KOLMARRO-702405 format. One line per field, with one value per residue (C-alpha): residue number from 1; x, y, z. Coordinates in Angstrom, 1 decimal, always signed. Layout:
<gumis>
num <- [NUM | ...]
px <- [X | ...]
py <- [Y | ...]
pz <- [Z | ...]
</gumis>
This chain:
<gumis>
num <- [1 | 2 | 3 | 4 | 5 | 6 | 7 | 8 | 9 | 10 | 11 | 12 | 13 | 14 | 15 | 16 | 17 | 18 | 19 | 20 | 21 | 22 | 23 | 24 | 25 | 26 | 27 | 28 | 29 | 30 | 31 | 32 | 33 | 34 | 35 | 36 | 37 | 38 | 39 | 40 | 41 | 42 | 43 | 44 | 45 | 46 | 47 | 48 | 49 | 50 | 51 | 52 | 53 | 54 | 55 | 56 | 57 | 58 | 59 | 60 | 61 | 62 | 63 | 64 | 65 | 66 | 67 | 68 | 69 | 70 | 71 | 72 | 73 | 74 | 75 | 76 | 77 | 78 | 79 | 80 | 81 | 82 | 83 | 84 | 85 | 86 | 87 | 88 | 89 | 90 | 91 | 92 | 93 | 94 | 95 | 96 | 97 | 98 | 99 | 100 | 101 | 102 | 103 | 104 | 105 | 106 | 107 | 108 | 109 | 110 | 111 | 112 | 113 | 114 | 115 | 116 | 117 | 118 | 119 | 120 | 121 | 122 | 123 | 124 | 125 | 126 | 127 | 128 | 129 | 130 | 131 | 132 | 133 | 134 | 135 | 136 | 137 | 138 | 139 | 140 | 141 | 142 | 143 | 144 | 145 | 146 | 147 | 148 | 149 | 150 | 151 | 152 | 153 | 154 | 155 | 156 | 157 | 158 | 159 | 160 | 161 | 162 | 163 | 164 | 165 | 166 | 167 | 168 | 169 | 170 | 171 | 172 | 173 | 174]
px <- [-69.9 | -66.9 | -63.3 | -60.1 | -57.0 | -53.2 | -51.8 | -48.0 | -47.5 | -46.4 | -49.8 | -51.7 | -49.8 | -50.6 | -54.4 | -54.5 | -52.8 | -55.2 | -52.7 | -53.8 | -57.3 | -57.5 | -56.8 | -55.5 | -56.0 | -55.5 | -59.0 | -62.4 | -61.9 | -64.6 | -67.9 | -69.2 | -70.4 | -68.1 | -66.1 | -62.5 | -60.4 | -56.7 | -54.3 | -50.9 | -48.2 | -44.7 | -43.8 | -40.4 | -39.1 | -37.0 | -39.9 | -41.5 | -38.5 | -37.9 | -41.5 | -41.8 | -38.7 | -40.2 | -43.0 | -40.8 | -41.5 | -39.4 | -40.1 | -41.0 | -43.9 | -45.9 | -49.6 | -49.9 | -48.3 | -47.2 | -49.2 | -52.4 | -55.7 | -55.6 | -58.8 | -60.2 | -62.4 | -65.5 | -65.4 | -66.7 | -66.5 | -65.1 | -63.2 | -62.0 | -59.5 | -56.2 | -52.7 | -52.5 | -56.0 | -55.6 | -52.3 | -53.7 | -56.6 | -54.6 | -51.0 | -51.8 | -54.0 | -52.9 | -49.7 | -47.6 | -45.8 | -45.1 | -43.7 | -42.0 | -41.6 | -41.3 | -41.2 | -44.7 | -46.3 | -44.0 | -44.6 | -48.4 | -48.0 | -46.0 | -48.7 | -51.9 | -50.4 | -52.7 | -56.0 | -57.1 | -59.2 | -59.3 | -61.4 | -61.9 | -61.4 | -64.0 | -64.4 | -61.1 | -61.0 | -58.6 | -59.4 | -58.9 | -57.6 | -56.2 | -56.4 | -53.2 | -51.8 | -51.6 | -55.3 | -56.3 | -54.3 | -55.7 | -59.5 | -59.6 | -56.7 | -55.1 | -51.7 | -52.1 | -48.9 | -48.2 | -50.8 | -54.4 | -57.8 | -60.7 | -64.5 | -67.8 | -68.4 | -66.3 | -67.6 | -65.1 | -66.6 | -63.5 | -63.6 | -67.2 | -66.4 | -63.5 | -65.5 | -68.3 | -65.6 | -64.3 | -67.7 | -68.3 | -64.8 | -64.6 | -63.2 | -62.2 | -63.0 | -60.3]
py <- [+14.3 | +12.1 | +13.2 | +11.5 | +13.5 | +12.8 | +12.9 | +12.2 | +8.8 | +10.0 | +11.8 | +8.8 | +6.6 | +8.9 | +9.0 | +5.1 | +4.9 | +7.3 | +9.9 | +12.5 | +13.5 | +16.8 | +17.5 | +21.1 | +22.7 | +26.2 | +26.2 | +24.8 | +21.6 | +19.6 | +19.9 | +18.2 | +14.7 | +14.3 | +11.1 | +11.5 | +8.8 | +9.0 | +8.2 | +7.6 | +9.9 | +9.5 | +12.7 | +13.2 | +9.7 | +11.1 | +12.5 | +9.3 | +7.4 | +9.9 | +10.0 | +6.3 | +6.2 | +8.7 | +6.3 | +3.4 | +1.8 | +0.7 | +1.7 | -2.0 | -1.5 | +0.9 | +0.2 | +2.1 | +1.6 | +4.6 | +4.8 | +3.3 | +4.5 | +2.9 | +4.0 | +7.3 | +9.1 | +11.0 | +14.8 | +16.0 | +19.6 | +22.3 | +25.1 | +28.3 | +30.2 | +32.2 | +30.8 | +31.3 | +29.8 | +27.0 | +26.0 | +26.5 | +24.2 | +21.5 | +21.3 | +18.1 | +16.6 | +17.6 | +15.6 | +18.5 | +18.4 | +14.7 | +15.3 | +18.7 | +19.1 | +22.8 | +23.8 | +22.7 | +26.1 | +27.6 | +24.9 | +25.5 | +29.3 | +28.9 | +26.4 | +28.3 | +31.8 | +33.6 | +31.5 | +27.9 | +25.2 | +22.3 | +19.4 | +16.8 | +13.1 | +10.8 | +7.1 | +6.5 | +3.2 | +1.1 | -0.9 | -4.5 | -4.4 | -1.0 | +0.5 | +0.5 | +2.9 | +0.0 | -0.8 | +2.7 | +2.6 | -0.6 | +0.1 | +3.8 | +4.4 | +7.1 | +7.4 | +8.9 | +10.4 | +13.0 | +15.8 | +15.0 | +16.2 | +14.6 | +14.9 | +13.6 | +17.1 | +16.4 | +15.7 | +13.0 | +9.7 | +7.7 | +9.7 | +8.9 | +5.2 | +5.2 | +6.7 | +4.2 | +1.4 | +2.9 | +3.0 | -0.6 | -1.7 | -3.6 | -1.6 | -2.0 | +1.0 | +1.9]
pz <- [-46.4 | -46.9 | -47.7 | -48.4 | -47.1 | -47.0 | -43.6 | -42.8 | -41.5 | -38.0 | -37.3 | -38.8 | -36.3 | -33.4 | -34.4 | -34.5 | -31.2 | -29.5 | -28.9 | -31.5 | -31.0 | -32.9 | -36.5 | -37.3 | -40.7 | -42.1 | -43.6 | -42.7 | -44.6 | -42.8 | -41.0 | -37.8 | -38.7 | -41.8 | -42.3 | -43.0 | -44.7 | -44.2 | -47.1 | -45.4 | -47.0 | -46.3 | -44.4 | -42.7 | -42.0 | -39.1 | -37.4 | -37.6 | -36.2 | -33.5 | -32.2 | -32.2 | -30.2 | -27.7 | -27.3 | -26.8 | -30.1 | -33.0 | -36.9 | -37.4 | -35.0 | -37.1 | -37.6 | -40.8 | -44.2 | -46.5 | -49.7 | -48.4 | -47.2 | -43.7 | -42.1 | -40.8 | -38.4 | -37.8 | -37.3 | -34.1 | -32.9 | -35.2 | -33.5 | -35.5 | -33.5 | -33.6 | -33.2 | -29.3 | -28.6 | -31.0 | -29.2 | -25.7 | -26.7 | -28.7 | -27.5 | -25.8 | -28.3 | -31.8 | -31.8 | -32.4 | -29.1 | -29.4 | -33.0 | -32.5 | -28.9 | -27.8 | -31.4 | -31.9 | -31.5 | -34.0 | -36.3 | -36.0 | -36.5 | -39.7 | -41.0 | -40.2 | -40.5 | -38.0 | -37.9 | -38.2 | -37.4 | -35.0 | -35.7 | -32.9 | -34.1 | -33.0 | -33.6 | -35.3 | -37.5 | -39.2 | -42.2 | -42.1 | -45.6 | -46.3 | -49.9 | -51.6 | -54.1 | -56.6 | -55.9 | -56.6 | -59.8 | -60.9 | -59.9 | -60.7 | -63.1 | -60.9 | -59.5 | -55.9 | -54.4 | -51.7 | -50.8 | -51.5 | -50.4 | -52.3 | -51.4 | -52.5 | -53.7 | -56.8 | -60.3 | -60.9 | -60.9 | -59.9 | -56.6 | -56.0 | -56.7 | -54.3 | -51.7 | -52.1 | -51.9 | -48.7 | -47.1 | -47.6 | -46.3 | -43.2 | -40.3 | -36.7 | -34.3 | -31.9]
</gumis>
């Protein structure tokens, strides 16, 4: 199954730099073997700036652009667990420590509220030509902004057409 999800730019940057190898969600959004395409949403610009600084980078050195489907990954192992177990398993691989520091566990607890899912990120890839918000509006007649989760399960033809387009795009595996 293929999905298109929105992810804040700071986390997309960490995925495509190989520093985030687990995606955390409050529900079982994906199955092992699914392909997830990432729409890069804005998120908190200060978190992005500060995280890049901690990595020794400048904001001009981002490898993703907001408002685009920049690439994606394949879903590996799926783990369902309570907050303490999820944190123990993913504190160094989810990106939360890099972005939120010692407040990462508290952030996770507020997000999942008790129990959540960890999805291992396998075979991350970047598109040679990302799909822009403008291209989506022109080709599919939709304005994409903010939080989205689209999947092939939909009855909407434009989503199926978009996913077919994404599957044929040239990508570079990281």
